[in-house]
C-alpha positions as CSV (number, residue, x, y, z in Angstrom):
1,X,25.1,-1.9,-16.5
2,X,28.2,0.3,-16.4
3,X,29.5,1.7,-13.2
4,X,28.9,5.3,-14.5
5,X,25.2,4.6,-15.3
6,X,24.8,2.9,-11.9
7,X,26.3,5.9,-10.2
8,X,24.0,8.3,-12.0
9,X,21.0,6.2,-10.9
10,X,22.2,6.2,-7.3
11,X,22.5,10.0,-7.4
12,X,19.0,10.3,-8.9
13,X,17.6,8.2,-6.0
14,X,19.4,10.3,-3.3
15,X,18.2,13.5,-4.8
16,X,14.7,12.2,-5.2
17,X,14.6,11.3,-1.4
18,X,15.8,14.8,-0.5
19,X,13.3,16.5,-2.9
20,X,10.4,14.5,-1.6
21,X,11.0,15.9,1.8
22,X,11.0,19.5,0.4
23,X,7.9,18.7,-1.5
24,X,6.0,17.7,1.7
25,X,7.1,20.9,3.4
26,X,6.9,23.4,0.5
27,X,4.4,21.8,-1.9
28,X,1.9,20.5,0.6
29,X,2.3,22.8,3.5
30,X,3.5,25.9,1.7
31,X,6.5,26.5,4.0
32,X,9.5,27.6,2.0
33,X,12.8,26.5,3.5
34,X,16.4,27.1,2.6
35,X,17.7,24.9,5.4
36,X,17.3,21.3,4.1
37,X,20.9,21.1,3.1
38,X,21.7,21.6,6.8
39,X,19.5,18.6,7.6
40,X,21.3,16.6,4.9
41,X,24.6,17.5,6.6
42,X,23.3,16.4,9.9
43,X,22.2,13.0,8.5
44,X,25.4,12.6,6.6
45,X,27.8,13.4,9.4
46,X,25.8,11.6,12.1
47,X,25.8,8.3,10.0
48,X,29.4,8.7,8.8
49,X,30.7,9.3,12.3
50,X,28.8,6.3,13.6
51,X,30.3,4.0,11.0
52,X,33.8,5.4,10.9
53,X,34.6,6.3,14.5
54,X,32.3,3.9,16.4
55,X,32.0,0.9,14.0
56,X,28.2,1.0,14.0
57,X,26.5,-1.2,11.4
58,X,25.3,0.7,8.3
59,X,21.5,0.0,8.9
60,X,21.9,1.6,12.4
61,X,23.6,4.6,11.0
62,X,21.0,4.9,8.3
63,X,18.3,5.1,10.9
64,X,20.1,7.3,13.4
65,X,21.0,10.0,10.9
66,X,17.4,10.9,9.9
67,X,16.3,10.7,13.5
68,X,18.8,13.2,14.6
69,X,17.9,15.5,11.7
70,X,14.2,15.2,12.7
71,X,15.0,16.0,16.3
72,X,17.0,19.1,15.1
73,X,13.9,20.1,13.0
74,X,11.7,19.7,16.1
75,X,13.8,22.1,18.1
76,X,14.1,24.6,15.3
77,X,10.4,24.3,14.6
78,X,9.4,25.1,18.1
79,X,11.3,28.4,17.8
80,X,10.5,29.4,14.2
81,X,7.2,27.9,12.9
82,X,5.2,30.7,14.4
83,X,7.0,33.1,12.1
84,X,5.2,34.0,8.9
85,X,6.4,34.3,5.3
86,X,9.9,35.5,4.6
87,X,10.9,35.4,8.3
88,X,10.6,31.6,8.5
89,X,12.6,31.4,5.2
90,X,15.4,33.6,6.5
91,X,15.5,31.7,9.7
92,X,15.9,28.3,7.9
93,X,18.6,29.9,5.7
94,X,20.5,31.0,8.7
95,X,20.1,27.5,10.3
96,X,21.5,25.8,7.2
97,X,24.6,28.1,7.1
98,X,25.1,27.7,10.9
99,X,25.1,23.9,10.6
100,X,27.6,24.1,7.8
101,X,29.9,26.4,9.8
102,X,29.5,24.2,12.9
103,X,30.8,21.2,11.0
104,X,33.5,23.3,9.5
105,X,34.9,24.4,12.8
106,X,34.4,21.1,14.7
107,X,37.5,19.7,13.1
108,X,38.4,17.0,15.7
109,X,35.1,15.3,15.0
110,X,34.1,16.2,11.5
111,X,37.5,16.8,9.9
112,X,36.7,20.5,9.3
113,X,37.4,21.9,5.9
114,X,39.4,18.8,4.9
115,X,36.3,16.8,5.3
116,X,35.6,13.3,6.7
117,X,37.0,10.4,4.7
118,X,37.2,6.7,5.0
119,X,33.4,6.2,5.1
120,X,32.5,2.7,4.1
121,X,30.9,2.4,0.6
122,X,27.6,0.9,1.7
123,X,25.1,2.7,-0.6
124,X,24.5,0.2,-3.4
125,X,22.1,0.5,-6.3
126,X,19.7,-2.0,-4.7
127,X,19.7,-0.1,-1.4
128,X,19.3,3.3,-3.1
129,X,16.3,2.2,-5.3
130,X,14.7,0.3,-2.4
131,X,14.8,3.2,0.0
132,X,13.6,5.6,-2.7
133,X,10.6,3.4,-3.5
134,X,9.8,3.2,0.3
135,X,10.3,6.9,0.7
136,X,7.9,7.7,-2.2
137,X,5.3,5.2,-1.0
138,X,5.6,6.6,2.6
139,X,5.1,10.2,1.4
140,X,2.2,9.2,-0.9
141,X,0.3,7.4,1.8
142,X,1.0,10.1,4.4
143,X,-0.3,12.8,2.2
144,X,-3.4,10.9,1.4
145,X,-4.1,10.2,5.1
146,X,-6.0,12.6,7.3
147,X,-2.7,14.1,8.3
148,X,-1.8,14.9,4.8
149,X,-5.2,16.4,4.1
150,X,-4.7,18.7,7.1
151,X,-1.4,19.8,5.6
152,X,-3.2,20.7,2.4
153,X,-5.9,22.6,4.3
154,X,-3.1,24.6,5.9
155,X,-1.6,25.2,2.5
156,X,-4.8,26.5,1.0
157,X,-6.1,28.6,3.9
158,X,-4.4,28.5,7.3
159,X,-7.0,30.6,9.0
160,X,-9.9,28.5,7.8
161,X,-8.0,25.3,8.9
162,X,-7.7,26.7,12.4
163,X,-11.4,27.6,12.3
164,X,-12.3,23.9,11.8
165,X,-10.1,22.7,14.6
166,X,-6.9,21.8,12.9
167,X,-3.9,22.4,15.2
168,X,-1.8,24.2,12.5
169,X,1.3,24.5,14.7
170,X,1.4,20.8,15.4
171,X,0.9,19.8,11.8
172,X,3.6,22.2,10.6
173,X,6.0,20.6,13.1
174,X,5.1,17.2,11.6
175,X,5.7,18.4,8.1
176,X,9.0,20.0,9.1
177,X,10.3,16.9,10.9
178,X,9.3,14.6,8.1
179,X,11.1,16.9,5.6
180,X,14.2,16.9,7.8
181,X,14.1,13.1,8.2
182,X,14.0,12.7,4.4
183,X,16.9,15.1,4.0
184,X,18.8,13.2,6.7
185,X,18.3,9.9,5.0
186,X,19.5,11.4,1.7
187,X,22.6,12.8,3.4
188,X,23.3,9.4,5.0
189,X,23.1,7.6,1.7
190,X,25.2,10.3,0.0
191,X,28.0,10.0,2.6
192,X,28.2,6.2,2.2
193,X,28.2,6.5,-1.6
194,X,30.9,9.2,-2.0
195,X,32.9,7.8,1.0
196,X,33.8,11.4,1.7
197,X,31.9,14.5,2.9
198,X,32.8,18.1,3.6
199,X,30.8,21.1,4.8
200,X,30.9,22.7,1.4
201,X,28.7,20.0,-0.1
202,X,25.8,21.2,2.0
203,X,25.8,24.9,1.3
204,X,23.1,27.4,0.4
205,X,23.1,26.5,-3.3
206,X,22.3,22.9,-2.4
207,X,19.2,24.0,-0.4
208,X,18.2,26.3,-3.3
209,X,18.6,23.5,-5.7
210,X,16.2,21.3,-3.8
211,X,13.5,24.0,-3.5
212,X,13.9,25.0,-7.2
213,X,13.4,21.3,-8.2
214,X,10.1,21.2,-6.3
215,X,8.9,24.4,-8.0
216,X,9.9,23.1,-11.4
217,X,8.1,19.8,-10.8
218,X,5.0,21.4,-9.5
219,X,4.0,22.5,-6.0
220,X,1.6,19.8,-4.8
221,X,2.8,16.9,-7.0
222,X,5.0,14.2,-5.7
223,X,5.4,12.6,-9.2
224,X,6.2,16.1,-10.6
225,X,9.0,16.4,-8.0
226,X,10.4,13.0,-9.0
227,X,10.2,13.9,-12.7
228,X,12.0,17.2,-12.1
229,X,14.7,15.6,-10.0
230,X,15.4,13.0,-12.7
231,X,15.7,15.7,-15.4
232,X,17.8,18.1,-13.3
233,X,20.1,15.3,-12.2
234,X,20.6,13.6,-15.5
235,X,20.8,16.7,-17.8
236,X,24.0,18.0,-16.1
237,X,25.6,14.6,-16.8
238,X,24.5,14.7,-20.4
239,X,25.8,18.2,-20.8
240,X,28.8,17.7,-18.5
241,X,30.9,20.4,-20.3
242,X,28.4,23.0,-19.0
243,X,27.9,21.5,-15.5
244,X,29.4,24.6,-13.9
245,X,26.5,26.6,-15.2
246,X,24.0,24.3,-13.5
247,X,22.6,26.8,-11.1
248,X,22.2,29.3,-13.9
249,X,20.3,26.8,-15.9
250,X,18.1,26.0,-12.9
251,X,17.3,29.7,-12.5
252,X,16.5,30.1,-16.2
253,X,14.3,27.0,-16.0
254,X,12.4,28.4,-13.1
255,X,11.8,31.7,-14.9
256,X,10.6,30.0,-18.1
257,X,8.3,27.7,-16.1
258,X,6.8,30.5,-14.0
259,X,6.1,32.5,-17.2
260,X,4.8,29.6,-19.4
261,X,3.4,27.2,-16.7
262,X,3.3,28.8,-13.3
263,X,2.0,25.6,-11.6
264,X,5.1,23.7,-12.7
265,X,5.5,20.6,-14.9
266,X,2.7,18.6,-13.1
267,X,1.0,21.4,-11.1
268,X,-1.2,19.8,-8.6
269,X,-1.7,16.6,-10.6
270,X,-0.1,13.2,-10.2
271,X,1.2,11.0,-13.0
272,X,-1.4,8.4,-14.0
273,X,-1.4,5.6,-16.5
274,X,-5.1,5.8,-17.0
275,X,-5.0,8.1,-20.1
276,X,-2.6,5.6,-21.8
277,X,-5.0,2.7,-21.0
278,X,-7.9,4.7,-22.4
279,X,-6.0,5.5,-25.6
280,X,-5.1,1.8,-25.9
281,X,-8.7,0.7,-25.5
282,X,-9.9,3.3,-27.9
283,X,-7.5,2.4,-30.7
284,X,-7.8,-1.4,-30.4
285,X,-11.6,-1.5,-29.9
286,X,-11.9,0.7,-32.9
287,X,-9.9,-1.7,-35.0
288,X,-11.3,-4.9,-33.5
289,X,-13.2,-6.8,-36.2
290,X,-15.2,-8.6,-33.7
291,X,-16.8,-5.4,-32.5
292,X,-20.1,-4.8,-34.4
293,X,-22.3,-1.8,-34.5
294,X,-25.8,-1.9,-33.3
295,X,-28.7,-2.2,-35.8
296,X,-30.0,1.2,-34.7
297,X,-33.2,-0.1,-33.0
């Protein structure tokens, strides 16, 4: 496998982890956020500072980054999750930009606009794929537990969820923290793959890109989010000459999907191999000479 292909696969894995976090928050709790790039920045800088300035082992930095991002989400959630609709979205947008500016001006620690370099290249293909698989399985099992069902109840009808005894504020905090932890993990892997990070890498367009990917894949579908991430990561590489128009293409894709398929590529469904197996059985049973028809009795 060439180094270029390996690099694309690593980027796909990193983006999948970040998008899975947004899917839990937006697709399964219906909380739209434009601040996940800020949580990616927290995970990236926390892990990079630990490995470059304090010599911490990579596994430790990989755990600490998401934890700090989740703690930041807990603090922000305590203040903002009671807000409804656009107010929460605007607050997360402001948080993401504030985090970027904080890292921009904290030059003695973060390197400021020049960025932080010399990060050890620890994100390998094996590590990226392994963590992606674990992240997907973790999200899948969580959403099919009673906690995940409570999130879906909040998504469908928050007032009814409260009426049956679900603590909506607590479960929104859970969703927000898990989403931030996923973003922090993606940021930590990104930092140790690029070996360099700067605040501009975690700006508003990055948050918008993550949310748009979830919308394209289908709100309420983890496999749809993964499929959309693969498409939107690989296609700019295929059409590299038009890579600067990536956000324009994303916007057009969202408009087309909303018009033609408002529920996204997968909607609320998950990918299943069952239809393929049924088609296989139908074809081969039909052509199997050992199969005989009944005598009609």
